[in-house]
N, C-alpha and C positions, 0 to 999 in steps of 0.2 A: 392587550393594549386598548386604550380607549379609542372608540371610533370617532371620526371627525363629524361634528354636528353643526348645523347652521344656526344654532341658538345657544344661549348660555344655559348651563345647568342651574337648577334651583339654588344650590349653595353658592355658586359664583354670583348669581344675580342678587342674592341676599347680601353678600359681602359688598358688592358694588353699590347697592342702595344705601348701605350704612357708612361706607368709608369714602365715597366720592366716585366720580365717573372714571377717573384715571388713576388706578391703583395697581400695586403689585398683588395680583389676585392669586388665590390658591388654585384657580383654574388656569392651566397653561394655554398659551395661544401660539399659533404658527405665524409665519412671516406675513401672511395675508390678513392677520388680525382676527381670524375665525377661532372662536373658543372651542376647545375640545370638551367633550362630555366628561363629567367628573362623577365617579361613583362615590357618594357620600358615605362616611363610616356607618351611618344608620342603615342605609340601603344595603351596604355590604353585609351587615349583620343579618338583616332580614333574608337576603339571598342565601347566606350560609345556613340559616335555620331551615329554609325551604329544602336545601339539599339534604341536610341531616334527617329531616322528617321523611323525605322521600326514601332515603336509604332505609330508615326504620320500617316504612311501609313495605319496601321490597322484602325485608326480612320476614315480616308477617306473612306476606303472600307466599314466600318460599317455604313455609312450614310443610306444604305438600309439594314435593319435588317431582320433576318429570323424569321418568326412567330414561336413562341413556343420554340426557341432554348434556352437552359438552361445556356449557357456560352457566354459572349460577347467577342468581339475581343480584347478589352483592357486586359482582363484577360489572353487571349491566348498569347498575345504578351509578357506577363511577365513570361511565362514558360521558363525553361532552354533551351538555344539555342545552336546550333552547329555552325560550323565555319563561313560560308560566307553569304553575302547578296549583290548581284550584280544587274546589270540592267536587266538581263534576267533569273535569276535563284534564287529561294528562297529555302534555305536548312535549314529546321527546324527539331528539334528533334521529334516533334509531328505534322504531316500534319494537315491541316484544318479538323476539325471534320465534319462528315456528319450527319445531323439530321435524326433520324429514319424514319420520314415521307417523306423523299426525294423521288422524283419521281423515277420510275424504271430506271435502267441504260440504257443509250443510247449513241450512237456515236454522239458526238457533234463536228461539224467542227470548227477548229481553224485556222484562216488565217495564212498561211505561216508556220504552224507547224504541219500539218497532223491532226490527231484526238487524243483525249484522253478521257478515262472514267473519268468523273468528278463528277458524282452524284450517282454512284453505291454504295449501302451500302456495307461495307466491314468489315472483321474481324479486331478487334483492333490490332492484331499482323501482319496483312498483310500490305505490303508497296505498295503504288500506283505504277503503271507502270512508267517506265522511271527512276527509282531510288528512293532514300529515300526522299520522300516529294518533288520530282522535278516536276515542271510544267513550261512549256515554254509559255510565254504570247505572244499573238498577239498584234498588235498596237491598237486594239479596244475592247479587252476583258480581264477580270480579273477573278480570282477564288474568290468566296465569298459564304459562307454558303453551301459549298459542291457542288455548281453549277458553271458552266461557264456562265457568263452573260455579256451582253453589258454594257459598262460604259459610261454615258453621257460625252461629250467631255470636259467640264470644270473639272469634277472630274478626268477624264483621265489625263489631263494636270497636275493637282496637284499631282496625284500618280506618274506619270513618272518623274515630276520635283523633287519629294522627293527622288526617286531612283537615279536620276542623281546627286543630292546633296550628297547622301551617297557615291557614287562612287568617286566623286571629293574629298570629305574629306579624304577617304581612300587613294586615290592617293597622295594628298598633304601631309597627315601624313606620308606616306611612304617615300616621298621625303624629308620631314623636319627632320625626325629622324636622318639620318646621319649627317646633318649640325649641329644639336643641340649637338649630341655626340662629333663631332669633335671640336666644339667651346668650350665645357666644358673640353675636354681633353687638349686643348691648355691652357686653363685658369688654370687648376690644375698643368700643367707642368711649369708654370711661376716660375722663380727662385727668383723673387724679386717683390716688389710693382710696380716699373715702368713697369716690364714685364707683370704683371697682369693687370695693367691699359691699356696697349697696347692690351691685349687679350680680354678685356671686350666687345668692340664694336661688335665682332663677335658673341657673345651670343645674343646681342640685334637683330642683323640682321638675326639671324638664324630662327626667327619667333617663338621662344619658348614663351609660355604663362607665366604669372607671377607665378601662383601656381606651375608649373613644375620647373621653375628656382629657386624659393624659396626652394622647397623640395630638389633639388640637392645641393644647397649651404648649406642648413641646414645639410644634410648628410655629406658633405665635400669630400675631396680628398681621393683616395685610398693611404694607407701608405705602404711603402716597408717593408715586413716582415724581410728582411735582413738588415735593417738599422743598422749602426754600434753601438756597445755597448762599455761600458767602457769609458775611457778618450779620447776624440777626440780633437786634437790640430789643430785648424783651423785659417784661416786668411781671412779677407775681405779687399778689397782695396777701397780707396776713394781718388780721386785726386792724384793718384800715390803713396799714402802713405799706407803701410800695417797696418792693425789693428788686431793684433792677439787676439784670445780668445780660451777658451777651453769649451767643453761641456762634463759633466760627466753623462753618461747614465747608468741606472741600468743594471747589467749583465743579468737579466731576462726580459729585455724589451719585451713587447708584443704589436705588432702594432695594435691589436684590442682593446686595453685598453687606456683610456685617462690618462695622467700623470700630476701631480702637478709639477710646475716649480718654482725654486728659482733663481732669478738673484742676484748674490752675487758680491758686489763691494768692492775691496780691499782698504787698506789705503796706505799712503805714496806716494801720486801722484806726489811729487816733484822729483822723480827719473828721470834721463836723458833719459832713454830708457824703452820701455815696456819689462817687464820680468815676465814670469809665476812664480807663487809661488809654490814651491815644484814640484810635478810631474804633476801639472795642475788640480788635482782633488780637490774636496771640502775639503778633508783632515779631520782635527779634528772637523770641524764645520758641519759634516754630521748629518742629522736628519732622518726624515721619508723617505721612499723610494720615490724618485722623480728624476727629471732631474735637474741638476745644471748647470747654465750658468755663466761663469766667464770671463767677458770682462777684458781688460787691459787698464790702463790709465798711463800717464807719464806727465812730466812737460809741454810739448807742447800740450798735449791733456788731460787736467784734466777732471774729471767728470762734473764739472760745466761750461764747455766751449761749444761753438757752435759745435765743432767737435763731441763731445760725445752726444750732443743733437740729432745728426743724427745717430751716430754709434750704440749706445745701442738699440734703436728701430729696426734698421736694422738687428742686430744680433738676436734679439728675433723673428723677422719675419722669418728669415732663419731657426731658430730652429723649428718654427711651421710648416714650409713646409717639414721638414725632419722627425720629430718625432710627434707622436700623443699627442698633448698638450691639457690639460684641460684649455681652455681659461679663465675660471672663477676661476682658482686656480693658477694664476701666481702672485708671490709676489716679492718684491724687498727689499733686505737687504744689509747691508754693515757695515764695521768696521772702526772706526776712520774717516779718510777722506771719506771712503765709507759710513759710517753712517751719516756724515754730508750731503753727497750727496743724501741720501734717502729723506731728507727734500727738497732738491733742485728739485729732479725729481717730487716729489709729488706736488710741486707748479707749475710745468711746463707741465707735461705729465701724468695726473692721469688715463686716460682711460684704458690702458692695464692691470692695476694692481688691485689685490684684497685688498692688504694691504701693509704697509710699516713697516720695522723693523730695525730702526737705532740702532747700538750697538757702544757705546763709541764715539758718535758723538755729535755735538753741532751746532744748527741752526745758532747761531749768528756769527760763523766763516764766513758765507756767506755775512756778512755786510762789511767785509774787502775790501776796495777799491783796494788793490793790486791784488785781484783775477781777476780783469778786467771783471766782469760779464757784459754781454750784455742784456739790458732790465731789468726791475724791477722785484722784487720778491713780491708775494702777499700771505702772510701767511694764509689768510682765505680760500684759495684753498685747504689747508691741510684737511679741514673738510669733504671733499668728501669721504675719506677713513679712516679706523681705523689704529692705530699705536701701535706697541709693542716696548717699549724703555728700553734700559739698559745703565746705567752709573755707574762707580765705585766711591766709596766714597773717595778713595785715589789716584784717577787719577790725575797726575800732570798737565795735559793739560785741561781737561774738567771735574773737580770734580762734583759729584752729587749736592753739595751745590750751585754751580754756575749755573748749568743747571736747577735745579728744579723750580725756580721762573717763568721761561718762560713756562715750561711744565704745571705748575699749572694753569697759566692764559689761556693756550690753552685749557685745560680741562674745565675750567669755561666758556670759550667762545663757547663750543660745540664740541670740538674735542674728538672723541672716542679714548681712549688711555689706554693701560695697561702699567704702569710704574713699572719696577722691578729693583730698585737700588741694587747695591752690595756694602755694606758699607766698606768692607775690601779690595776691588779689586782696582788694579791700572789700567794702560792703556794697558790692555791685556784681553784675553778671557779665562783665567783659570777657570772662573765660568761656562763655557758652559755645562759641564756634569750635573750640578744641575739645569740649566735653560732650557736645550734642550726640555724637555717634555712640559713645559709651553709654550715655543716658538711654537712648532708644534701644540699643542692644540689650541693656538690662531689662527694659520693659518687655521686649519680645521674648526674652528667655524666662520670664516669670509670669506666665498666665495664672489667673486665679484657679484654684481647685474649688469648685462649688461645694463639694462635700469632703473636706479634708479629713484624712484618717486620724489626725491629731488636732486637738483643740485645747486651749486653756482660756478661761474667762473669769474675771473677778469684777464684782460690782457691789455698790452699797445701796442699790435701788432695785426694786422688783417691778417697777412701772416704766422705766426707761433705762437705756444703757445696760440691759440685762440679757442681751442675746448676742451670740456669735455663731453664724451659720445655722447648724442643726441642733444647737444647744440653747435652751432658754432657762434661766434661773428664776424660779417661781417664788421661793420663800427662803428667808434667811433664818439662821439659828445661832445660838451661842456657840462660838468655836470651842471645841473640846480640846483638852490638853493632848499634845502629841508632837511628833516630829514636824518641824516647819517644812513647808514646800519651798523649793528653790524660787527665788523672787528677785527680779531685777530692781525692785524698789529698795533693796538693801545695798546701799552704797558703802564700799569699804575704802577707808583712807586712814593710814597710820595705825597706831595701837592705842589701846585704852585698858585700864584695869577692869577686870571682870569679877565681881563679887559672886556671881552665879545666881542672880535673882532677876526676875522681870516683874514689872509693877505697873499699875495704873494709878498714878499719883503715889500715895503712901500705902496703897493696898497691894500686897504681894499676890501676883497671879501665877508665877511659876518659880520653882526652885530646882536648879539643875543638880542632877545626881553627882556626888563627889565634889561639890563646890564648897567654897568658904561659907556661903550662906547656909548650906545644909549642916555644916559643922557647928554653926551657931544654934541650930535648931529651928530656924524659920520654916514656916509651912505656908502653902498656898491658902489664901484667904485671910492671912494675918494682916492687921492694920497697924502700921508702925506709928505709935503716938509720940515717942521721944527717943533720942539717941544721946547718951551721956548727959541726961537730965535736961536736954534742950527740947522743949515742946515744938512739935512740927505741924504746920497746917496740912490738912489732908490733900489739898490740891497740889502741893509741892511734889515734884518727881523724885522718888527715893534714889534712883540710880544717879541722878544729877547731884543730889545733896551729898552722897557718899564721896564725891570727888574732892571734898575739902579735907579728907583724912588721908594720912600717909600709911603706907604698908607698915605693919608692926605695931600700930596703935591699938590699945585696948578699947573695945566698944561695949557699951551696955544698951541693949535694945529693950524698950518697954513696948509690948505689943498687946493689942486687944484681939482675942481669939474666940471664935465660935459665936453662936447666936446670943449667948449670954454676955458676950463681950468681956470675958474674963481676962484680967491683966496678967501677962506672963513676962517674967524677966529673963532675958537671954544675954549671956556674957561670953566674950571670947576675944581673940586677937584678929584684927583686920589683916587678912593675907590674900588680897585679890591676885589673880593671875593676869598676865598681859595677853590680850587677844586682839585680833584685828578690830579696829574701830568701825562699827557698822552703824550707819545713819540712814534712816528712811528718807528717800528723796522727797516723797509726798506723804506726809502724815494723813492718816484716815481718822477724821474726828468722830466717826460713828461706825457701828458694826458693818462688816463687809463679808461676803462669801465668795468662794472660788471653787470651780470645778475644772479638773483636767480630764480629758477624754482620750482614749485610744480605741480605735475601731479595728477589729480583725475579722473580716467576714461578717457573720451575723452576731458576733460577740462584741460587746462594748464594755470596757473597763473604765470606771470613773474613780478618781481620787478627789475627795471633797474636804473643804474646811469651811465651817460656818454656813452650811447650806442645809435646809430642811427638805426642800423639794425642788426638782427640776424636770424639764420636759425634753425628750429627744424627738426630733423631727426626722422621720424615716423616709428616705427616698428609694424608689424602686431601682434607681441607678446603681445603688451600692448595697442594698439589702435584698435578700431573697425572701419574699413574703410567703413562699411555699414551704419554708422551713422555720423552725422555732428561732426566736431571737432571745439572746441571753444578755442581761445587764448585771454586771458585778460592780458594786459600789463599796469602796474601802474594804475590799477582801470578802464581802458578803454578797451572795446572789440575791438580788432584790426583784428580779423579774426573769421568767423563763417561760416561753410559750409562743404560740402563733399570734400574729397581729393581722387583722383584716384591713385591706385597703379601703379607703373611704373617699368618695367623691367630695363630700363636704370638707374634709381636711385638705384635700387636694386644691380645691378652688379657694378656700379660705386663705391659705398661705400664698397661693399664686396671686391673689388680689393684693396682698400686702407687699409681696416682693417684686412683682412685675419683672420676672426673670425666667426665661425659657429653659435655662440650664439648671435651675435650682427648684425642683418640684418635689413635693412630699406627699406620700401616700397615706401617712398616719402620723398622729402626734401621740407619743407614748409618755404618759406622766409617771414620774418616779418619786415616791415619797420615802424619805429616809427616817424622819422622826414625825410623830403625830403633830 
């Protein structure tokens, strides 16, 4: 246990200097306010190296054993030890024992050090002359088995080299500790992700080892005990535009305790200016004790726009730097437009959140082209997190009867959801008092898994919206023909005739085996120029145009085939089969890629579509770096081998994520196609 000291340890003093005088420090204090001494990780390593080198020296010395001695030097080295071990002095709690048969005491010359009694039997309570276990060594003699004896030169070199190594390590450790402490102090002081990214290289160059850096990041920053409580009205600026928000902090906030967080998005984003609702607190929607984060949106910065794509994560990051947030209990909820936006965020930025709780929202609002969304939306990304959904039966905007068919298909497709319709409710939250307990129970039952064993992510961008937890999609590729992956984007309603072809405009992309299209002789790559003599524009969708024909009609296709664009005539009878009508909820105007991951121990299996390269972020929490890691992509082993932990990778991603529970020891790039 640490001894009580009347002064702060260097590490505690450094933390206090950088984080303020009244902080939750890594150095514990007793009830009198006296700070206990803290052994820094660097000092601990130096002490461990001292011990190991001393043990090695004992082994060297014991190459010549003492006849009849009952205890070897290895066991002696494991005894409790006192403070120091240097080049010229050995200070141990128990001096080397003297065998009872040792020769009578005599004065033995020691070069350059006068004389010392080294073999005289002594009382166990008596200390050797010169102090507690103190023996000064000459350049050619050592103490062993209670005698001073000459050491052969090779052995002497080994012994003195070991001592020199210990001294060097102690010296380097002492010099390294302030650099490590200063680097971490600057890292914790960073006010934003860019600031943290800028501070990260100093940690790498400080010489800190991986385990020490990992332990410090896992422990996290010291939090100010005097952090503000109550409703805090704050503003962050981006490109000279102020983005106001409020943070509602419990009156009894305790900086030593982690707090659940609810990010609450309001409705009515069409308002011309940002205006705080009420007094800025969570108000009537209060639930369990937690920190509430209430950003603001308006017509020029709606929740589903690129400005809020940056603003909301930045606000959450700022909150995590100020108050002690439980990173695995951060949820996002919203009402009306805010509820609709909960679906939007879940499809774009799932990583920080444990669950999503849309209230009186409707995902299909996001299909409205007037919203001006940038990039496609991919509903299957919703399946990464659980949902708690409420809609009113009498809601004039998004009644439960209109919303439920989509929710039911989402549930059937694998989305974890608790749906709680309110049959008599309109477009309001008058039902909150009766739903609140179920809402908070759901939140408590679904903490975030920082390194989920299963992940799926789809994106049309490799510069944003391309990450889910430990998966980053780096490069897209042309999707290869093959079986489609299950996809919540495919909405089934009614039946439609299926000719057995898929197309991009009039260009055939896929012909299903055994279909009517295959019987006609159509092939992937064919460009349909005319049907029954009617010339067709290339932009027209082939499958839509075929809807004007009835089953049993004779059709004559004129197609251009191959690079030479050879005209081929194909004739037959139109005999489509009736299949469920599948409509994409959100069309993707450009190429997109998807990766599904399953982790089992050190083996990762990936199923991909339209992806050329991705990166796996490997955490020591779930991967054993002492064993090989195997990655299988689309049935083919693409990586197998050991991966080294990297301090640079660790702090790089820690700077980006600001998350004590989501730390990565390595980033493993996987390339599928050149």
